[in-house]
N, C-alpha and C positions, 0 to 999 in steps of 0.2 A: 047934923053931919054936913061935911063940906061936899062940894060937887064931885070930888074924886071918889068918894066912897061908892056911889052907884056904879061908876066906871069899873071900879075894882070888882064889885059884885057882878056887874054885867060881864066883865072879862072872865071872872072866875066861874060864873054860872054855866056857860056853855062847856067849859072844861070839865066841871063836875058832872054835868049831864052826860057828856061823852064818856067819862070814866065809869059812871053808873051803867050806861048802856053796854060798855065793854065788859064790865063785871057780870052783867046779866047775860051777855052773850057767852062769856066763858063759863058761866054756871049752867046755862041751858044745855051745852053739849055734855057736861059732866052728868047732869041729871038724865040725859038720854043714854049715856054710857052706863049709868047705874041701872037704868031700866032694862037695858039689854043684858047687863050682867045678872040682874035678878031673873030675867027670863031664862038665860042660859043656866043659871043655878037651879031653877025649877025643873028645866028639862034634864039637867044632870042628875037631880034627885030622882026623877022618874026613871032615868037610865040605870041608876044604881039599884033602884028597887026591882026593875026588870032583871038586871044582872044577878042580883041576890036571889030572886025567885028561880032564875034559870039554873044557877049553881046548886041551889037547894034541891031542885027537882033531879038534877044529875046525881047529887050525893045520895038521895033516896033511892034512885034506880040502882046505883052501884052497891049500896048496902043491901038492897033486895037481892041482887045477883049474888053477892057474897054469901048471904044467908042460904040461898038455894044451893050454891056450890058446896057450902059446909054440910048441908043436909044430905046432898048427894054423896059426899065423901063418907059421912057416917053410915049411910045405907050400904055403900060399897064395902066399907070395913066390916060391917056386920055380915054381909053376904059372903065375903072372902073367908072370914073366921068360921062361919057355918060350913062352908065348902071344905075347909081344911079339917074341921072336926069330923065331918062325914067321911072324908078321904082316909083319915087315920082310923076311924071306927070300922070302915068296911074295906080297908086296904087288902086284907087277906081273903076277901070273898072269892076272887077268881081262883086262887089255888085251892081253896076249900071245895069249890065246885068241881075242880079237876080231880081232887082226891076222892070224891064220893064214889065213882065207879070202882075204885080200888077197895074201898070199904065194903061195897056191895059184893065184890068177889070174895073177900074174907068171910063175910057172913054166909055166902053160898057154900064155901068150903067147910065152915063149921056146921052147917045144916046138912051136909052130905051124909049118906048112909055109912055109918062107921063099920058095919059088917063087910061091905063090899070094897071099902077103901084099902088100897095097898100103900106101902111106903113109897113105891115108885110114883104112883098117881098123886100122892100128897106132895112129894118133892117137885113134880112137874107143875102142879098148881101153885105152889109157893114161888117157884121160879118165874112163872108167868106174871104173878102179882108183883114180884120184885122188879121185873123188867118194866112193867107198866108204871110203877112208882118212880123208877129212875128216869123214864121218859118225861114224866110230869115235872120232876125237879130240873132236868136238863133244859126243858122248854122254858122254865122260869129263870134260868141263868145259873143254876147250881152245877158245879163241876168238881170232880175229885182231884185232889192234889197229888201229883206224881211224887213218889217217895223212893221206892227201892231202886238202888243203882244211881240215884241222883246225888250230887254234892249237897251236903247239909246246908240248909238255908234257915236261919233262925226266924225269919219272917213267916215261913209257912210250915216249918218242922219244929216239933218239940222233942228234944232228946231226953229219953227216960232211962236209957241204958247205953253202955259202951262195950265194945267187944274188940278182939283182935282176930281178924280174918285175912289171911294172905291173899284170898281171891279178890279182895276189894282194896282200892287205894285208901289212904288216910283221909278222914273227913267225909267219907261217902256213906250213905244210908245203906245198911246191910239188911234190915228187916223193918217192915211196917207193922206196928202192933195195933194201931187203930187208924182207920182212914181219916184224912182231913178233907175239908171242903172249902171251896171259894164260892161266894155268891157274887157273880159279876166280877168286880175288881177288888172285893173285900174278903178277907179270910174270916170264915164263919167259925171254923174249928181247925187248929193246926193238926197236922198228922203226927201221931205219937210214934217215934221211931227209935231203932237201935242203930248207933253210929259206930263206924270203924275208927279205932284210934290211929 
């Protein structure tokens, strides 16, 4: 080769070396960045695992609470149902207890000496028992429906007869044939009445 070749090589060589060193320098930061990215990725994976474990623990706790709440609701339902059944079963216990003294009085009257009993004493005894029974019913909320002399009301009166009586206005109850009763605000039995035309 001629003398120019080494010059070309000599001139090219430092340039190639500098290019190689630049490439190496540019590759070195990338490899450092890659290393940092790998470290970050590993720490991110650890964070995701911790995050997953945290949310799994919370989900299990919420599920446990939900199951306890559902069990509590089932127990409450059963208890309320039992209380309602008992209430329906023993609803009349109070009035039965209040009627027992009246039953006792009837039994005493039946056991009384028939020889010494007079009609007057029998009527007095029956009247006393009747008043006692009315008091029990009134205490519980039972009330007789007013009928005679009242305007006919189909909600509380049941007309079974009609009559023409000049002493009463038209549509007024002339006579009560059977008493009617209200229990609190409900009609238990309408009064059977005779109504003026």
